[in-house]
N, C-alpha and C positions, 0 to 999 in steps of 0.2 A: 876529561877534555871539555873545555868550555864551549858555549854555544857558538861563538864566532868561528872557532876552528872547525867545529862540526859542520856548520853551514858552508864553510869554505871547502871542506872535503866533499860534501854532497854535491856542491856546484862543480867541482873538478871531475867528479865521476859521472855526471849526467851528460848524455849525448844531446847536442843541440840540433835543430833542423839544418844548420849550416855545416855540420860535421861531414867529412868526406867518407863515403863507404870504402871498405877495404878493397873491394874489387876494382875501384877506380885507380888504385895505385899502379896497376899494370899499364895504364896509358898516361900520356902527358896530361898534367892538370891544367885547367883553365886558370886565367889570372885571378879570378875571384876565389877559386878553390885554393890556389897556392897562397893567397893572402890570408885566408882563414887558417890554413895549416900553420903558417908562420906565427900565428897568434894563439893557437889552441894547443895546450899541453897534451890533451888526450889524443888529438890527431897526430901530433909529433911522435908520441910514444908508439902509436899504431904503425905509423910510417917506418919508424926505426926498426920495429920488430918485423914488419913485413919484409923489409930489405934484408934483414938478417936471415929470415927463413928462406928467402929466395937464393941466398948466396951460400948457404951451408946445408949439409945433409943432416937429417934428424938422427938423434941418438937412438940406440937400440931400445931404450926404455921410454922414449917419448911417444911412440905410437899408441900404447895402451892408454896413457893419460889423455891424449888427444881424442881417441875414440870414446872414452868415458865422458869427456866434456861435451862432445858433439851429441852423443846419445842422450845425455841429460837435458841439453837444450831442446832437442826434438821432443822428448817426453813432456817437458813442461809446456812447450808451445802447443802440443796436441791436446793436453789435458785441460789447459786453462788459457784462453786467449788473452785474458788480462789478469795475470797472477797478482795475488795480494802481496803488498810490501811487507817484508819481514824486518823485525828490529835488527839494527846493526850492532854487532858486538865490537865495541871500541877497544883497540889495543894500543899500548903506549909506544907506537911507532910514529915516525915523522910522516905527515900527510903526503908529502911528495912521494915517499917510498910506497905507501899504500896505494896511491893513485896509479903509480906506474905498474905495480903488480896487478891491480885489477884490470888495467888497460891491456896488459900483456896476455892475461888469461882470455879476456874477451876477444882480442885480436886473433889469438890462436884458434879459438873456437869458431869464430865467424869465418876465418880463412879456410879452416878445414871443411866446414859445411858447404862453403861456396865452391870449393874445388873438388870435393869428394862426395858427390851426390850418390844416394843409394841407387844401386842398379835396379832396373825394372824386373818385375817378377816374370820369369819365363813360363809360358803356358805350353804344355806339350801339344804338338800339332794334332795328335789323335789319341784320345782316351776312350776306351770302350767300357761302357757302364753296363753291368749285367743286372737285369731285373729278375725278380723271382716270378717266373712264368708258370702257368698252369698247363700241364700236358692233358689233352683231352683223350680219354679212353674211347676205343671203338667197340671192342668186344673181347671177352664176354662180360656182360653187366646184367645183373638181375637174375631171374630164373631162366634156365636154359634147358633144352630138351635132352641134351646128352653132354657128356664130359667134353669140353672143348679141347681140340688138338693144337690150339695156338692162341696167342694173345696178340692184339693189335691196337695201335694208337696213332694219333695224328703226328706226323713228323714235326720236328722243331728246328728252325734255322740255327746253324752254328753248332749243332750237336754232332760229335764224332763217334759217340757210342751212347748206349742206354744201359743202365743197370736195372735189371728186373728181379723182383723178389715175389715168390708165391708162398703164402703162409696159411696155416690153419687159423681158425677164428681166435684161438688162444695165443697167437703169434708164434707158434712153432713153425720153423722154416721147413718148407717142402722142396723148394727148388730155387736156384739162382743162376742167372746167366747175364752176359753183356753183349748183346747183338749190336751191330752197327746200323741195322735197318729198323724201321718202326714196326717190326713184327717178329715174334718169337715162336718158332715151332717147338712143341713139347714132346719129349719122349713118351712112349706108351707106358712106361713104368710110373710116370707122374700122372698121366691121364687116368690110370687105373685107380688112383687115390681120390678121385673126385666122385665120392659116393653120393647116391641120391639123398636129398634132404640135408646134406652137409654144406655149410657155408664156407666158402674159400675166399681168402683175401689175396689181392695182388696189387703191386705198385711199381711204378717205373720212374727213373730219374734220368734227366739228360745231362751229359757231361761235355765240356769243351776240350780243346786240345791240351789245356793245362791240367785236366783231371778235376776241374771244379764243377760242382752241380749248380746249374742256373735255371733249371725247370724241373718240376715234378708233378706227378698226378695225384698224390695222396692215395689213401686206401680205396681200392675198387672191390666190389663184392659180387660174387655170383654163386648160384646154387643149382645143382641138377635137380629137376623136378622129380618127385616121386611118382612113378607110374601107378595108375589105379586099375 
């Protein structure tokens, strides 16, 4: 293709400041707009396609193409406000046909974006976020005079039950229970295993209605003092 025809094709595909936006076709055009459309091949093609789209239902396979074109335009507009011009691959078609095809694709894409805006993101009215909270132990902690008959800790808001574990220092389980109150009474068979000088571990976790742990105490230690 020679330079004159290439320049003519580029001129035909370029939008001018006087070109009428596609969304203006829904309302009666002003005299100046109508005069421009009568003289502009690009606007005439857009107007003809707009009228065809308004009067006919889209085919079953057109929706995917339209969505792809609209998504591509949005992606390019977001990634680069002033996209670099790419070299045009010239094909041996008549320039009138190429110009009409380009105008058809552009009109389809602009019309779709104008009339099918992305829906807003819905934000749930209430989202409860659980943080990892620390349960503060009350007793027993440290050296105690005698084997404790119960464990206690500060209550945690939102807890429906507590999982309590008592272990030996080597992590051997001694007792487990799931009270609903921030205190656990221990059976005498367990208290009898708290021998003087022996370190005992215990820990508690707070669970919500869904059975999820959202607070815990970590390992707590106590030891019955050896009498002298």
